[in-house]
N, C-alpha and C positions, 0 to 999 in steps of 0.2 A: 709255607708262610705267605699270607694274602699280602699283595703289594697296594697299598692304599692309593688310588686314583681317583680323580673326579669321576671317571665312569665306574669304577668299582663303587664306589659311595653312593651314585644316583643308583645302580642297579639294586643293591643293597637295600637302599630305603624304598625302592618300588616295589619289591617283593615284599617288604614288611608290612606295606601298605595294602598288599593285596591285588596290586594292579598289572595288568599285561602291559607289554611294549605297545599294543595297539590303543589300551586306555590312555597311556602317557602321552602317546602321539597325536590322539584324536584331536584335528583343527589346529595343531600346531606346525606338524612336520610329518615325515613319513615313517613308518615304523622301523623301515631298514635304516634309518638315519638312528634313530634310538640306539639300535644294535651296533651301529658303528660307533657311537658315543661311549657305549658300554664296555666295549671291547677296546677303547682308545685308540680307535683307527681315525678317528677324527674329532676335532676338538670345536664345541660349539661356540657361535658369536656370544656376545654378552646378552644382546636380545633375546636370542632362543634360550639361553640359560637361563635367562630371568623368567621367560613364559614356563621353562619345564619346572623352575623352582616353585612359581606360582601352583602351578598345577599339583605339585607333590605337597603343598602346604608349608615349605620352609622359605627363610629367607636366602639370598643367592650366595650370602657367605658362608651358609651351612658348608657347601661342598669344599670350599676353601679350607676352613676350619677341621674339616675331616682328613684333608690331606695332612696339614700340619699337626693334627692331634686325633690319632687312630681313634682311642676311645671317648670320643667327645662326650657321649652319654655320661660316663663317669664325671668327666671333668665338670661339665654343668651341673651335675648334682651337687659337687664340693662347693661350687661358687654359688650356687642357688642358698646350701647351708650357711655360709659364710656370711652372706649378704642378710639372711634372714635374723641371724642372731646379731650383726651389727646395728641392724634397725631397732634391735632391742635391747642394745649397749650390753650384749653378753660377752665382754670381751675373752673371758677364762675359754669358755667354749671355742672360740674362734681361736686362741691360741693353741688348744689341744687339736682341732683340727689342721691348722698350720703345722705343726711338729708332726703329725702323724703322714703328712704329704712332703715333708722335707727332703726325703730322698727319692721321692717318685719321678722318676722321668718325663712324664708326662705335665711335669711342672715344670720342667727345664727349656720349654719352647718360650720364644720371645715374650708372646700375648700372655701366657700364664704364669710366667716368671714376674712378670710386670706386676699382674694381679697379686701373686704371693706377697711381693715386697712391699706392695701398697698396704694391703692389710697386715702385715707383720708390723709396718711402723704404727698402724692405728694401735694395734694391741701393745707395742712398747710404750707408747705415751699414757695410755691410760691405765695401764697395769704398773708399767715401771717410772711412768713421770719423768721419762728421760726426754725432754723436747729435743735437744741437739741430735741424738742418734735418731729419733723419729725423723726429723726433717732429713737428714743427711739418706734415710731411706727412700722418703718421698722424692727427693731429689734424684735419686738413683733409679728410681720406678720411672719417673718422668723422661728420663733420658733413655730407657729402653725402647721406645720406638721412635721411628725416624720421619716426623713429619718436619714442616719448616716453622719458621719464627712466626710466620703470618697466617699459620692454621694449626688448628688443635684436634686430635680424633675426640670421641665421645668419652673414651676413658682417659684420654690425658686432662680432659676438662674436669672429672671426676676427681683425679688426683689433686687438681689445683685448687679445689674446693676443699678437699680434705686438709692440704696445707693452709689455707685461708682459715678454716676453722681453728686448726691447731694453734696459729697465730693469734686467734682470737680467745681463745682459752687461755693463752698466756699474757692476754691483754697489751697484745704489742700490735698498735693499730696502724702504726707505720708500715707494716708489713702487710698484715690481713688486709684492710682495705683495698690496696691497688690489687692484690690477688683476686679479691672479690671482683673488681671492676674488670680484672683483665678475663677473668672466667665468663663474666656475664657477657662483655664483648665476644668472647668466641662462642656462647650460645647461642647469641642473636645472629653471628654470622655464618653458624653451621648449619647446613641447608635442610637437615632433617635429623631432629634430636629423637631416638628410637625410644629410648627409657625417658618419659615426662618426669619421672619423682627428680630426675637429675636438675632438673630447672626451678621444680619447686623447692627442692631442698635449697639451691643456690639463692633465691628470692628469701627464703625464711632465715637462712643464717646471715646474708649480707645487710638485710634489714636490721636483725638483731645486733650487727657489731654496730651499723650506723647509729642506732639508739643508743648503744653503750657510750657512744661519743655525743651525744645529744645533737646529732644530725637530723632531727624529727622530720622535716618535711623530705627529705630524701629517703628517710627510712619508710615515711608512709609511701610513698610514691613505690617503692620495691616490694614492700610487703602488700600493696593494692594489686600490684602486677601477679603475684603470685597468688594471691586469692582469688582472681579473676581466671587465672590459668585453672585453678583447682575446680571451679564453677564450671567452666566452660566444658572440660574433659571429664566432669563427675568423678573427681578424684577424691578419696575421703584423708587421702595421705596429707597430714600436715595442715588440710584445710582448716581443723580447730585452731590450731597453735597460729596460723595465719589470720583467722579471723579475730581471734584474741590481740594478736601483736597491732592490728587494724583500730581494734577498740582501745587499747592504752595509748596508742600515738594519737588519735583523735583527740582524746582526753588531754594529753599534755600539750596540744596544740590549741586548746580551749573548746573544741568544737564537740560539745556534750552530748547532743541529740544523736550524732553520727557515733560517737563512742558507744552509747547505749544499745543502738541497732547491731553494731558489729559484735558488742560483749554479748548480747541475747543469741545469736546466732553461733556464735562460739557455744554457748552452753548448750544449745540445742544440739550442735554437733555431735559434741562429746555424750551427751545424752544418748543419742541415736547409737553411736559407736561404743556403748558402756563402758566408756572411759571415765569412771567416777571420781578418780583422784583429781584429774584435770578438771571436770565438771565443778567440783568442789572448789578448786582453785580459782575459777573463772567467778563463781558465784560470791565468794568470799571478798575478790577485790572489787566486784561491782559494788556490795556493801561497803567496803572501807571507802570507798569515794562517793557513797552517798546515792547510788542509783539504784532502782527498781528495774529488773530485766522483764520485759514484756514480750513473751514468747507467741509467735504466730500460731 
């Protein structure tokens, strides 16, 4: 049986890509050093490993995940499917996937078990409406990794957001708003957020909660941050929803001209995204408040 090590993982990926040791080492180090790394004779420095990972087209964490979870490709595909179904609110499909992986040893590692518990909690809430049990699972998932009280990992920030959303669904604003604020602090503190949709989702849901509490000025500020992030990163994810949110909040604050501009933008985005249900909703809201949307 192959022992999974950093060296063997690097060699496996290099061969899969059709690269020779000379191709990998060119301009970075010697071919002999690549050979020593692949046979686990030497361990590369962090700087060298970063350069080699970049040459191979992967994140530096790829090699460490491979050591922790040998069949990373399988695990990543399961995670991809789960996140896709979550995005479309297909919770029965997620529950079926999780049930199928319940006894899979690949989901017993710390990071994968945390992912499992996180999504098990989401399914439990939306399918069984058991908020107490769901929150217990989310807290358990949050404690699976050992960062400090001063810093959270990207995954932990996502779990915080899920907890805040769950409290929002229960209209428990005293719990939801501090959690959203805490997640926002850690997002801004975190040096690099690899998945921009985390930040966008946070802005959208935090603003939505603030709006429900009639904190319209702050909700607009948060919504606009999300809107600008989508525009800057050219992300369609929640772009229409944030535009609509900005439009509604401007209207509630008496800024009707700006409201009309944002609502027109939202309608256009949903039209381009072929999201006819949301486009119709925006157009109907505009008519309800007596606005004619002038598209660019």
